[in-house]
N, CA, C and O of each residue as an XYZ file, in Angstrom:
764
protein
N       4.665     14.479     20.598
C       4.836     13.091     20.617
C       4.025     12.256     21.553
O       3.669     11.109     21.286
N       3.708     12.988     22.841
C       2.873     12.300     23.741
C       1.514     12.039     23.104
O       0.932     10.957     23.183
N       1.028     13.170     22.434
C      -0.499     13.092     21.952
C      -0.371     11.941     20.839
O      -1.312     11.150     20.773
N       0.569     11.797     20.074
C       0.569     10.812     19.098
C       0.637      9.383     19.602
O       0.129      8.415     19.037
N       1.357      9.368     20.781
C       1.559      8.130     21.519
C       0.135      7.711     22.272
O      -0.258      6.546     22.313
N      -0.489      8.691     22.788
C      -1.757      8.522     23.223
C      -2.740      8.072     22.310
O      -3.479      7.143     22.637
N      -2.846      8.670     21.096
C      -3.668      8.447     19.971
C      -3.315      6.881     19.457
O      -4.224      6.133     19.098
N      -2.019      6.495     19.457
C      -1.623      5.141     19.023
C      -2.220      4.197     20.060
O      -2.787      3.166     19.700
N      -2.092      4.553     21.409
C      -2.647      3.732     22.542
C      -4.143      3.405     22.452
O      -4.541      2.304     22.835
N      -5.002      4.341     21.951
C      -6.347      4.197     21.765
C      -6.615      3.235     20.681
O      -7.596      2.499     20.793
N      -5.829      3.156     19.609
C      -6.187      2.202     18.470
C      -5.927      0.729     18.799
O      -4.798      0.307     19.049
N      -7.063     -0.057     18.786
C      -6.952     -1.391     19.162
C      -5.848     -2.270     18.234
O      -5.224     -3.252     18.634
N      -5.779     -1.732     17.045
C      -4.698     -2.293     16.173
C      -3.282     -2.189     16.619
O      -2.370     -2.827     16.092
N      -3.119     -1.283     17.701
C      -1.688     -1.204     18.086
C      -1.365     -2.141     19.383
O      -0.266     -2.211     19.933
N      -2.430     -2.778     19.722
C      -2.092     -3.892     20.724
C      -2.976     -4.039     21.992
O      -2.953     -5.109     22.600
N      -3.744     -3.026     22.412
C      -4.523     -3.178     23.609
C      -5.490     -4.371     23.682
O      -5.684     -5.149     24.617
N      -6.138     -4.310     22.258
C      -7.141     -5.511     22.302
C      -6.570     -6.873     22.381
O      -7.217     -7.807     22.854
N      -5.389     -6.996     21.933
C      -4.564     -8.216     21.956
C      -4.207     -8.497     23.353
O      -4.332     -9.636     23.803
N      -3.791     -7.572     24.027
C      -3.515     -7.665     25.492
C      -4.724     -8.064     26.321
O      -4.676     -8.931     27.193
N      -5.720     -7.434     26.018
C      -7.005     -7.733     26.694
C      -7.417     -9.211     26.559
O      -7.727     -9.943     27.500
N      -7.375     -9.566     25.185
C      -7.752    -11.016     24.914
C      -6.878    -11.909     25.606
O      -7.328    -12.970     26.037
N      -5.608    -11.581     25.769
C      -4.712    -12.607     26.620
C      -5.117    -12.614     28.014
O      -5.139    -13.679     28.632
N      -5.470    -11.405     28.617
C      -5.947    -11.303     29.838
C      -7.208    -12.000     30.068
O      -7.338    -12.614     31.127
N      -8.181    -11.982     29.186
C      -9.494    -12.641     29.294
C      -9.132    -14.218     29.290
O      -9.667    -14.967     30.107
N      -8.300    -14.639     28.435
C      -8.131    -16.075     28.228
C      -7.612    -16.556     29.414
O      -8.136    -17.561     29.895
N      -6.491    -15.923     30.092
C      -5.915    -16.350     31.279
C      -6.679    -15.950     32.633
O      -6.415    -16.391     33.751
N      -7.644    -15.057     32.315
C      -8.479    -14.525     33.531
C      -7.528    -13.931     34.544
O      -7.520    -14.270     35.727
N      -6.674    -12.966     33.977
C      -5.817    -12.307     34.861
C      -5.417    -10.850     34.322
O      -5.101    -10.588     33.162
N      -5.488    -10.046     35.292
C      -5.148     -8.610     34.890
C      -3.644     -8.597     34.680
O      -3.160     -7.902     33.787
N      -2.907     -9.328     35.461
C      -1.457     -9.586     35.406
C      -1.004     -9.886     33.772
O      -0.067     -9.328     33.200
N      -1.745    -10.717     33.291
C      -1.536    -11.078     31.945
C      -1.596     -9.966     31.010
O      -0.687     -9.838     30.190
N      -2.527     -9.182     31.042
C      -2.692     -7.849     30.324
C      -1.448     -6.975     30.461
O      -0.886     -6.461     29.494
N      -1.043     -6.837     31.779
C       0.020     -5.903     31.967
C       1.368     -6.608     31.289
O       2.117     -5.991     30.532
N       1.515     -7.681     31.589
C       2.691     -8.541     30.904
C       2.819     -8.442     29.437
O       3.872     -8.297     28.815
N       1.495     -8.548     28.902
C       1.532     -8.485     27.395
C       1.823     -6.975     26.797
O       2.374     -6.790     25.712
N       1.375     -5.942     27.656
C       1.467     -4.623     27.137
C       2.998     -4.250     27.023
O       3.345     -3.427     26.176
N       3.893     -4.828     27.840
C       5.249     -4.531     27.767
C       5.917     -4.895     26.447
O       6.492     -4.004     25.821
N       5.883     -6.163     25.972
C       6.449     -6.442     24.668
C       5.745     -5.633     23.499
O       6.370     -5.253     22.508
N       4.473     -5.414     23.684
C       3.740     -4.655     22.469
C       4.280     -3.349     22.503
O       4.599     -2.896     21.403
N       4.454     -2.663     23.449
C       5.152     -1.246     23.522
C       6.524     -1.393     23.074
O       6.991     -0.453     22.430
N       7.334     -2.521     23.328
C       8.785     -2.582     22.803
C       8.729     -2.765     21.219
O       9.500     -2.149     20.483
N       7.806     -3.614     20.763
C       7.822     -3.581     19.297
C       7.378     -2.454     18.608
O       7.839     -2.175     17.501
N       6.397     -1.680     19.244
C       6.053     -0.387     18.612
C       7.211      0.662     18.700
O       7.485      1.402     17.756
N       7.812      0.675     19.790
C       8.941      1.519     19.929
C      10.173      1.230     18.921
O      10.897      2.144     18.525
N      10.348     -0.128     18.540
C      11.406     -0.586     17.596
C      10.943      0.024     16.345
O      11.718      0.742     15.714
N       9.675     -0.208     15.902
C       9.183      0.333     14.519
C       9.463      1.917     14.412
O       9.978      2.456     13.432
N       9.050      2.550     15.548
C       9.194      4.011     15.543
C      10.632      4.471     15.484
O      10.973      5.434     14.797
N      11.491      3.742     16.241
C      12.901      4.062     16.292
C      13.624      3.823     14.966
O      14.630      4.461     14.654
N      13.035      2.818     14.148
C      13.674      2.706     12.755
C      13.368      3.969     12.018
O      14.258      4.532     11.380
N      12.186      4.428     12.072
C      11.764      5.716     11.294
C      12.633      6.747     11.878
O      13.195      7.495     11.078
N      12.863      6.934     13.262
C      13.657      7.992     13.790
C      15.006      7.913     13.305
O      15.621      8.949     13.050
N      15.616      6.577     13.126
C      17.032      6.436     12.653
C      17.092      6.890     11.022
O      18.086      7.429     10.535
N      16.023      6.622     10.361
C      15.979      6.954      8.991
C      15.881      8.417      8.752
O      16.463      8.984      7.827
N      15.075      9.038      9.675
C      15.167     10.709      9.702
C      16.435     11.156      9.929
O      16.933     12.025      9.213
N      17.086     10.599     10.959
C      18.463     11.089     11.268
C      19.488     10.864     10.067
O      20.247     11.754      9.684
N      19.442      9.703      9.559
C      20.437      9.443      8.433
C      20.019     10.296      7.216
O      20.879     10.936      6.610
N      18.704     10.324      6.834
C      18.447     11.163      5.627
C      18.619     12.530      5.917
O      18.958     13.251      4.979
N      18.432     13.093      7.170
C      18.663     14.354      7.441
C      20.086     14.841      7.144
O      20.284     16.013      6.823
N      20.969     14.042      7.239
C      22.540     14.353      6.918
C      22.708     14.346      5.474
O      23.765     14.806      5.043
N      21.690     13.825      4.510
C      21.851     13.768      3.145
C      21.051     14.830      2.351
O      21.520     15.333      1.331
N      19.900     15.140      2.813
C      19.002     16.016      2.174
C      18.529     17.168      3.123
O      18.627     17.020      4.342
N      18.007     18.340      2.567
C      17.465     19.513      3.312
C      16.316     19.067      4.234
O      15.554     18.210      3.787
N      16.117     19.530      5.415
C      14.961     19.337      6.247
C      13.649     19.478      5.367
O      12.744     18.659      5.531
N      13.531     20.466      4.466
C      12.411     20.799      3.841
C      12.114     19.659      2.780
O      11.002     19.134      2.726
N      13.130     19.308      1.959
C      13.089     18.147      1.197
C      12.537     16.748      1.906
O      11.741     15.962      1.393
N      13.062     16.653      3.011
C      12.673     15.502      3.991
C      11.349     15.632      4.394
O      10.598     14.657      4.422
N      10.958     16.875      4.744
C       9.479     17.072      5.148
C       8.472     16.747      4.044
O       7.427     16.117      4.205
N       8.967     17.302      2.815
C       7.850     17.191      1.586
C       8.022     15.604      1.223
O       7.021     15.040      0.780
N       9.125     14.909      1.368
C       9.026     13.473      1.046
C       8.329     12.645      2.131
O       7.617     11.703      1.781
N       8.495     12.944      3.446
C       7.595     12.354      4.409
C       6.143     12.522      4.189
O       5.361     11.573      4.246
N       5.776     13.795      3.925
C       4.359     14.192      3.544
C       3.911     13.390      2.538
O       2.841     12.806      2.707
N       4.593     13.229      1.404
C       4.021     12.404      0.215
C       3.978     10.907      0.575
O       3.042     10.230      0.150
N       4.954     10.348      1.345
C       4.813      8.922      1.773
C       3.526      9.051      2.673
O       2.619      8.246      2.465
N       3.405      9.818      3.467
C       2.108      9.710      4.499
C       0.819      9.762      3.573
O      -0.052      8.894      3.620
N       0.780     10.853      2.733
C      -0.361     10.808      1.797
C      -0.578      9.570      1.059
O      -1.681      9.023      1.074
N       0.388      9.111      0.430
C       0.189      7.746     -0.257
C      -0.245      6.764      0.493
O      -1.170      6.038      0.128
N       0.430      6.617      1.734
C       0.095      5.369      2.703
C      -1.243      5.552      3.195
O      -1.989      4.583      3.333
N      -1.633      6.830      3.495
C      -3.024      7.189      3.943
C      -3.949      6.845      2.905
O      -5.011      6.334      3.263
N      -3.731      7.042      1.614
C      -4.715      6.782      0.555
C      -4.863      5.272      0.403
O      -5.964      4.765      0.190
N      -3.643      4.495      0.525
C      -3.640      3.104      0.518
C      -4.572      2.476      1.686
O      -5.445      1.646      1.434
N      -4.306      2.942      2.948
C      -4.949      2.612      4.099
C      -6.539      2.967      4.013
O      -7.388      2.281      4.583
N      -6.802      3.969      3.337
C      -8.289      4.337      3.141
C      -8.949      3.334      2.234
O     -10.080      2.894      2.436
N      -8.163      2.992      1.203
C      -8.778      1.878      0.347
C      -8.840      0.499      0.976
O      -9.641     -0.339      0.559
N      -7.991      0.251      1.990
C      -8.002     -1.300      2.362
C      -8.161     -1.284      3.891
O      -7.709     -2.222      4.547
N      -8.815     -0.207      4.508
C      -8.993     -0.203      5.913
C      -9.739     -1.413      6.420
O      -9.632     -1.684      7.616
N     -10.473     -2.158      5.647
C     -11.240     -3.255      6.151
C     -10.468     -4.602      6.154
O     -10.987     -5.628      6.593
N      -9.250     -4.565      5.665
C      -8.441     -5.726      5.572
C      -7.613     -5.873      6.859
O      -7.022     -4.904      7.333
N      -7.576     -7.068      7.408
C      -6.972     -7.439      8.677
C      -5.956     -8.667      8.498
O      -6.315     -9.659      7.864
N      -4.602     -8.573      9.104
C      -3.984     -9.890      8.907
C      -4.637    -10.981      9.792
O      -5.164    -10.762     10.883
N      -4.540    -12.123      9.213
C      -5.097    -13.334      9.978
C      -4.261    -14.335     10.198
O      -4.698    -15.453     10.472
N      -2.950    -14.078     10.112
C      -1.858    -15.193     10.294
C      -1.440    -15.363     11.607
O      -0.618    -16.250     11.838
N      -1.894    -14.616     12.575
C      -1.367    -14.813     13.991
C      -2.560    -15.271     14.859
O      -3.650    -14.698     14.831
N      -2.286    -16.323     15.619
C      -3.166    -16.846     16.527
C      -3.165    -16.294     17.863
O      -2.517    -15.256     17.998
N      -3.800    -16.803     18.966
C      -3.922    -16.186     20.255
C      -2.875    -16.936     21.172
O      -2.821    -16.532     22.334
N      -2.139    -17.845     20.855
C      -1.196    -18.522     21.604
C       0.161    -17.957     21.163
O       0.718    -18.404     20.160
N       0.669    -17.023     21.870
C       1.828    -16.161     21.538
C       2.785    -16.101     22.742
O       2.365    -16.000     23.895
N       4.121    -16.170     22.416
C       4.977    -15.937     23.471
C       5.221    -14.334     23.698
O       4.584    -13.540     23.006
N       6.136    -13.883     24.660
C       6.345    -12.531     24.711
C       7.120    -12.004     23.355
O       6.858    -10.960     22.757
N       8.110    -12.943     23.017
C       8.862    -12.495     21.673
C       7.967    -12.479     20.597
O       8.139    -11.573     19.783
N       6.971    -13.335     20.383
C       5.774    -13.170     19.334
C       5.154    -11.835     19.466
O       4.830    -11.177     18.479
N       4.968    -11.384     20.833
C       4.319    -10.094     20.746
C       5.031     -8.969     20.534
O       4.412     -7.931     20.301
N       6.373     -8.969     20.573
C       7.264     -7.925     20.175
C       7.197     -7.953     18.808
O       6.908     -6.887     18.265
N       7.411     -8.995     18.060
C       7.422     -9.203     16.691
C       6.188     -8.782     16.024
O       6.177     -8.115     14.990
N       5.054     -9.230     16.705
C       3.758     -8.879     16.011
C       3.496     -7.293     16.170
O       2.953     -6.664     15.262
N       3.902     -6.696     17.344
C       3.591     -5.316     17.519
C       4.433     -4.637     16.650
O       3.950     -3.621     16.149
N       5.673     -4.964     16.314
C       6.540     -4.352     15.403
C       6.029     -4.346     14.068
O       6.100     -3.343     13.358
N       5.447     -5.571     13.646
C       4.913     -5.546     12.278
C       3.650     -4.751     12.203
O       3.450     -4.070     11.197
N       2.749     -4.779     13.212
C       1.537     -4.078     13.155
C       1.890     -2.476     13.005
O       1.348     -1.732     12.187
N       2.851     -2.109     13.905
C       3.117     -0.566     14.047
C       3.691     -0.293     12.556
O       3.272      0.700     11.960
N       4.542     -1.060     12.000
C       5.166     -0.745     10.659
C       3.948     -0.728      9.647
O       3.730      0.259      8.944
N       3.266     -1.726      9.613
C       2.093     -1.954      8.633
C       1.070     -0.731      8.781
O       0.672     -0.216      7.736
N       0.634     -0.250      9.961
C      -0.179      0.767     10.136
C       0.566      2.287      9.842
O      -0.120      3.308      9.781
N       1.815      2.304      9.695
C       2.503      3.573      9.508
C       2.514      4.372     10.683
O       2.411      5.597     10.619
N       2.652      3.648     11.931
C       2.909      4.438     13.214
C       4.008      5.438     13.245
O       3.847      6.585     13.662
N       5.215      4.932     12.756
C       6.406      5.741     12.593
C       6.313      6.787     11.581
O       6.748      7.920     11.785
N       5.725      6.408     10.437
C       5.515      7.439      9.325
C       4.611      8.638      9.848
O       4.804      9.783      9.439
N       3.646      8.339     10.742
C       2.870      9.335     11.226
C       3.525     10.456     12.024
O       3.132     11.622     11.981
N       4.612      9.997     12.800
C       5.369     10.939     13.603
C       6.604     11.402     12.891
O       7.333     12.206     13.472
N       6.903     10.988     11.729
C       8.127     11.350     11.014
C       8.245     13.024     10.882
O       9.300     13.617     11.104
N       7.146     13.611     10.533
C       7.318     15.079     10.395
C       7.790     15.728     11.638
O       8.640     16.615     11.569
N       7.245     15.306     12.887
C       7.687     15.822     14.243
C       9.346     15.366     14.376
O      10.219     16.102     14.835
N       9.506     14.316     13.988
C      10.924     13.832     14.166
C      11.770     14.710     13.388
O      12.824     15.138     13.858
N      11.325     15.033     12.101
C      12.241     15.812     11.319
C      12.469     17.199     11.790
O      13.514     17.822     11.602
N      11.353     17.673     12.459
C      11.373     18.986     13.059
C      12.508     19.009     14.292
O      13.281     19.944     14.499
N      12.436     17.856     15.006
C      13.229     17.725     16.134
C      14.783     17.592     15.830
O      15.680     17.941     16.598
N      14.940     17.026     14.577
C      16.322     16.736     14.072
C      16.905     17.753     13.223
O      17.986     17.600     12.655
N      16.147     18.851     13.131
C      16.431     20.016     12.320
C      17.352     21.013     13.008
O      16.933     22.103     13.397
N      18.736     20.583     13.164
C      19.760     21.396     13.804
C      21.000     21.273     13.057
O      21.237     20.278     12.371
N      21.884     22.363     13.181
C      23.056     22.178     12.412
C      23.997     20.883     12.508
O      24.628     20.383     11.576
N      23.951     20.461     13.802
C      24.633     19.285     14.077
C      23.632     18.236     14.796
O      23.684     18.065     16.014
N      22.823     17.623     14.064
C      21.868     16.665     14.596
C      22.472     15.510     15.297
O      23.464     14.906     14.890
N      21.766     15.222     16.450
C      22.325     14.006     17.107
C      21.044     13.181     17.431
O      19.933     13.677     17.246
N      21.217     11.831     17.950
C      19.942     11.111     18.200
C      19.301     11.247     19.547
O      18.258     10.658     19.830
N      20.039     12.152     20.494
C      19.388     12.228     21.785
C      17.919     12.775     21.755
O      17.058     12.177     22.401
N      17.577     13.992     20.961
C      16.184     14.383     20.851
C      15.348     13.318     20.345
O      14.217     13.184     20.814
N      15.773     12.550     19.447
C      14.907     11.625     18.667
C      14.625     10.428     19.634
O      13.513      9.911     19.738
N      15.703     10.047     20.312
C      15.466      8.854     21.363
C      14.554      9.368     22.468
O      13.684      8.625     22.921
N      14.712     10.570     22.907
C      13.714     11.081     23.955
C      12.271     11.159     23.372
O      11.288     10.911     24.070
N      12.195     11.491     22.151
C      10.808     11.607     21.422
C      10.206     10.251     21.397
O       9.037     10.089     21.744
N      11.006      9.205     20.973
C      10.592      7.809     20.886
C      10.038      7.327     22.375
O       8.938      6.807     22.565
N      10.951      7.587     23.304
C      10.596      7.150     24.741
C       9.310      7.840     25.111
O       8.453      7.155     25.669
N       9.071      9.087     24.874
C       7.925      9.948     25.388
C       6.705      9.242     24.640
O       5.740      8.805     25.266
N       6.826      9.162     23.218
C       5.699      8.549     22.453
C       5.282      7.189     23.164
O       4.128      6.980     23.541
N       6.296      6.310     23.308
C       6.112      4.929     23.664
C       5.443      4.917     25.189
O       4.508      4.150     25.420
N       5.904      5.698     26.094
C       5.431      5.813     27.282
C       3.785      6.401     27.319
O       2.918      5.911     28.042
N       3.621      7.283     26.598
C       2.210      7.778     26.379
C       1.308      6.623     25.887
O       0.222      6.370     26.407
N       1.859      5.911     24.799
C       1.016      4.838     24.150
C       0.749      3.851     25.280
O      -0.391      3.535     25.618
N       1.819      3.397     25.825
C       1.726      2.407     26.956
C       0.646      2.802     27.909
O      -0.227      1.976     28.176
N       0.626      3.993     28.445
C      -0.171      4.401     29.514
C      -1.697      4.333     29.018
O      -2.596      3.901     29.741
N      -1.873      4.745     27.871
C      -3.182      4.858     27.353
C      -3.699      3.361     27.117
O      -4.821      2.991     27.464
N      -2.827      2.603     26.535
C      -3.202      1.039     26.266
C      -3.590      0.483     27.561
O      -4.650     -0.136     27.654
N      -2.737      0.671     28.680
C      -2.979      0.016     29.979
C      -4.395      0.571     30.441
O      -5.248     -0.206     30.869
N      -4.597      1.805     30.351
C      -5.949      2.387     30.870
C      -7.004      1.817     30.125
O      -7.936      1.336     30.770
N      -7.043      1.772     28.755
C      -8.145      1.226     27.945
C      -8.285     -0.162     28.334
O      -9.392     -0.538     28.720
N      -7.359     -0.939     28.289
C      -7.572     -2.343     28.470
C      -8.077     -2.681     29.792
O      -8.926     -3.564     29.920
N      -7.585     -1.999     30.840
C      -8.035     -2.173     32.294
C      -9.402     -1.735     32.379
O     -10.156     -2.395     33.094
N      -9.863     -0.693     31.744
C     -11.247     -0.245     31.770
C     -12.271     -1.297     31.150
O     -13.295     -1.654     31.733
N     -11.880     -1.735     29.935
C     -12.524     -2.690     29.336
C     -12.615     -4.104     30.085
O     -13.665     -4.743     30.156
N     -11.456     -4.497     30.609
C     -11.535     -5.690     31.401
C     -12.201     -5.676     32.768
O     -12.798     -6.679     33.156
N     -12.114     -4.469     33.588
C     -12.756     -4.337     34.920
C     -14.051     -3.764     34.872
O     -14.892     -4.176     35.670
N     -14.359     -2.821     34.006
C     -15.423     -1.994     34.137
C     -16.553     -2.287     32.969
O     -17.685     -2.639     33.302
N     -16.236     -2.145     31.765
C     -17.117     -2.161     30.557
C     -17.533     -3.563     30.153
O     -18.708     -3.903     30.016
N     -16.507     -4.331     29.977
C     -16.751     -5.739     29.512
C     -16.801     -5.865     28.056
O     -16.882     -4.853     27.360
N     -16.758     -7.059     27.537
C     -16.657     -7.237     26.096
C     -17.986     -6.935     25.304
O     -17.972     -6.986     24.075
N     -19.041     -6.644     25.942
C     -20.300     -6.325     25.266
C     -20.109     -5.034     24.489
O     -20.620     -4.916     23.376
N     -19.414     -4.093     25.020
C     -19.228     -2.859     24.345
C     -18.486     -3.070     23.027
O     -18.711     -2.307     22.087
N     -17.591     -4.098     22.913
C     -16.990     -4.296     21.717
C     -17.798     -4.883     20.554
O     -17.524     -4.707     19.366
N     -18.901     -5.652     21.064
C     -19.861     -6.015     20.036
C     -20.926     -5.008     19.628
O     -21.467     -5.068     18.524
N     -21.196     -4.151     20.470
C     -22.133     -3.153     20.176
C     -21.873     -1.759     19.858
O     -22.710     -1.064     19.282
N     -20.502     -1.250     20.294
C     -20.106     -0.057     20.115
C     -18.751      0.087     19.329
O     -18.031      1.070     19.503
N     -18.442     -0.887     18.493
C     -17.201     -0.741     17.848
C     -16.925      0.348     16.887
O     -17.716      0.610     15.981
N     -15.856      0.964     17.062
C     -15.401      2.178     16.297
C     -14.334      1.580     15.345
O     -13.373      0.912     15.729
N     -14.619      1.903     14.040
C     -13.493      1.532     13.056
C     -12.368      2.284     13.132
O     -12.293      3.282     12.416
N     -11.476      1.998     13.863
C     -10.067      2.756     13.987
C      -9.325      2.671     12.966
O      -8.527      3.596     12.816
N      -9.332      1.621     11.995
C      -8.494      1.531     10.948
C      -8.974      2.517      9.750
O      -8.199      2.872      8.861
N     -10.268      2.905      9.815
C     -10.786      3.991      9.002
C     -10.320      5.438      9.362
O      -9.843      6.278      8.599
N     -10.599      5.548     10.873
C     -10.082      6.932     11.401
C      -8.519      7.006     11.276
O      -7.972      8.102     11.151
N      -7.830      5.881     11.310
C      -6.335      5.878     11.088
C      -5.887      6.285      9.759
O      -4.861      6.946      9.596
N      -6.666      5.888      8.778
C      -6.361      6.233      7.334
C      -6.621      7.666      7.245
O      -5.857      8.333      6.547
N      -7.623      8.259      7.871
C      -7.959      9.647      7.648
C      -6.869     10.502      8.437
O      -6.457     11.581      8.013
N      -6.446      9.919      9.617
C      -5.407     10.607     10.423
C      -4.143     10.708      9.616
O      -3.547     11.785      9.604
N      -3.675      9.657      8.927
C      -2.468      9.628      8.183
C      -2.635     10.752      7.057
O      -1.705     11.545      6.913
N      -3.683     10.854      6.314
C      -3.848     11.839      5.405
C      -3.797     13.278      5.896
O      -3.272     14.188      5.255
N      -4.376     13.413      7.070
C      -4.393     14.775      7.820
C      -3.074     15.215      8.128
O      -2.672     16.346      7.856
N      -2.243     14.140      8.817
C      -0.878     14.494      9.176
C       0.039     14.810      7.968
O       0.899     15.691      8.001
N      -0.226     13.984      6.853
C       0.582     14.247      5.607
C       0.243     15.600      5.023
O       1.112     16.298      4.502
N      -1.076     15.984      5.114
C      -1.390     17.267      4.547
C      -0.796     18.432      5.312
O      -0.280     19.387      4.731
N      -0.881     18.326      6.652
C      -0.202     19.305      7.499
C       1.199     19.461      7.346
O       1.730     20.571      7.331
N       1.892     18.270      7.217
C       3.255     18.153      6.991
C       3.758     18.711      5.576
O       4.875     19.199      5.407
N       2.815     18.576      4.619
C       3.196     19.225      3.319
C       3.031     20.709      3.376
O       3.776     21.439      2.722
N       2.127     21.155      4.098
C       1.808     22.617      4.135
C       2.905     23.202      4.995
O       2.930     24.411      5.225
């Protein structure tokens, strides 16, 4: 869960680039730190919904059927993202409130399939005779903490050390990598 969180934290689509932009606009490291908190909260809410669905569906179907279903959804979503990795939402501006950041992060995490990516791990955690939400809540908390730590580190490094020039000259297409990662996780879950 921590590794997936760290990976999500590296992806600029999950929010560090947005936080960095706000920090640069306001010329403040504090603005970056303040923006990361609602971004992490929105991401956690998206992942928590998937965790709740895993818990609810785990009471209705066998863990193996749930694993197969989540793997198929991951593969389908990964294939979709692979075809559309170059499309980006353009409806949000840069003047946002903290509540807007929570909402934006929730939508982006959901649209990118962040919760879907960790569904197989959540299914494994909930595979007990009497599942409860404690292990899943802990998993979401660990995932979010790792994501937040990596986002903070990356945005601070770009803000203080590297600068924006690296974004113009060395951009990595994380959406394409993300689509491939969804396909890999779906394939592993299916096996």
